[in-house]
C-alpha positions in Angstrom: -2.9 -15.7 20.0 -5.4 -16.1 17.4 -7.7 -13.3 18.2 -4.8 -10.9 18.8 -3.5 -12.0 15.0 -7.0 -11.8 13.5 -7.2 -8.0 15.2 -4.1 -6.7 14.0 -4.9 -8.0 10.1 -8.4 -6.5 10.3 -7.0 -3.1 11.3 -4.5 -3.4 9.0 -6.9 -4.0 5.7 -9.2 -1.3 7.1 -6.5 0.9 6.9 -5.2 -0.3 3.3 -9.1 0.4 1.9 -8.8 3.3 3.4 -5.8 4.4 1.2 -7.4 2.6 -1.9 -10.5 4.9 -1.1 -8.7 7.7 -1.0 -6.6 7.2 -4.1 -9.9 6.2 -5.8 -11.8 10.1 -5.2 -8.7 11.3 -6.2 -9.0 9.6 -9.5 -12.4 10.6 -9.5 -11.6 14.4 -8.7 -9.2 14.2 -12.2 -11.7 12.9 -14.2 -9.0 9.7 -14.5 -11.5 6.6 -14.7 -9.4 4.6 -17.1 -6.8 4.8 -14.3 -9.3 3.0 -12.1 -8.6 -0.7 -13.7 -4.6 -0.4 -13.1 -5.5 0.4 -9.5 -7.4 -3.0 -8.8 -4.8 -4.7 -11.2 -2.5 -3.2 -8.2 -4.7 -4.4 -5.4 -5.3 -7.2 -7.1 -1.6 -7.7 -7.3 -0.9 -6.9 -3.5 -3.6 -9.5 -2.4 -1.9 -12.5 -4.2 1.5 -11.3 -2.5 0.0 -10.6 0.7 -1.5 -14.2 0.7 1.6 -16.0 -1.1 4.2 -14.9 1.5 1.7 -15.7 4.2 2.0 -19.4 3.0 5.4 -19.3 2.8 5.5 -18.4 6.4 3.3 -20.4 7.6 3.7 -23.9 6.4 7.4 -23.6 4.8 8.9 -23.4 8.6 7.9 -27.2 9.3 11.5 -28.5 7.8 13.5 -26.4 10.4 14.6 -26.9 13.7 13.2 -24.8 16.4 16.0 -23.0 16.3 16.0 -21.7 13.4 12.1 -21.7 13.6 12.5 -18.8 16.6 15.8 -17.3 14.6 12.9 -16.4 11.3 10.2 -15.9 13.9 12.3 -12.9 15.6 13.7 -11.7 12.6 10.6 -10.9 10.9 8.8 -9.4 14.2 11.7 -7.1 13.9 11.6 -5.9 10.2 7.7 -5.7 11.0 8.3 -3.0 13.9 10.6 -1.2 11.9 8.2 -1.1 9.2 5.1 0.0 10.9 7.4 2.4 13.0 8.4 3.9 9.4 5.1 4.0 8.3 3.6 5.9 11.2 7.1 8.3 11.1 6.2 9.1 7.5 2.3 9.5 7.0 1.7 10.9 10.0 -2.0 12.4 10.0 -1.3 16.3 10.3 -4.1 18.2 8.6 -4.9 15.6 6.4 -1.3 15.4 4.9 -2.0 11.9 3.9 -4.7 12.3 1.9 -2.6 15.3 0.0 0.3 13.2 -0.4 -1.9 11.0 -2.3 -4.0 12.8 -4.3 -0.4 15.0 -5.6 0.9 11.1 -6.4 -2.0 10.5 -8.1 -2.1 13.4 -9.7 1.2 12.8 -11.3 0.8 9.5 -12.3 -2.4 10.0 -14.1 -0.5 13.4 -15.8 2.5 10.5 -16.9 0.0 8.1 -17.8 -1.7 10.5 -20.3 1.9 11.6 -21.4 2.9 8.0 -22.1 -0.3 7.3 -23.9 -0.8 10.2 -25.8 3.3 9.8 -27.0 4.1 13.9 -26.2 7.1 13.8 -23.4 5.4 16.3 -21.6 6.5 16.4 -18.0 4.1 16.0 -15.0 2.0 18.7 -13.8 2.5 19.6 -10.1 -1.0 18.9 -8.7 -2.6 21.5 -6.7 -4.4 20.2 -3.7 -7.1 22.6 -2.6 -7.6 22.0 1.5 
């Protein structure tokens, strides 16, 4: 049981690091080194949330009856299946589409942040992605 959970966690961690790497490369291509700090704050916040929720789900169940533990475990399993299925369907990597979508959204976020910092009200420009 532990090995299976470890392998799933390892795979998810590798996927998350791949997405962070794509975002960092996109920020570098746009000369938005100042936005890296915000990206790392987001990564740190995500890690903290995961640790807190993991501790809550691991240690918070000891006061519950066996039936309640099984109900929570089954419900969380169904939620996990729905989330992973939705992620796989929405981020299918046809022709590098994940990189293109992340790159475009990163460009929009950087443009919006620069607009707020400079005090202008210009709308973020659509990023053009070369394949």
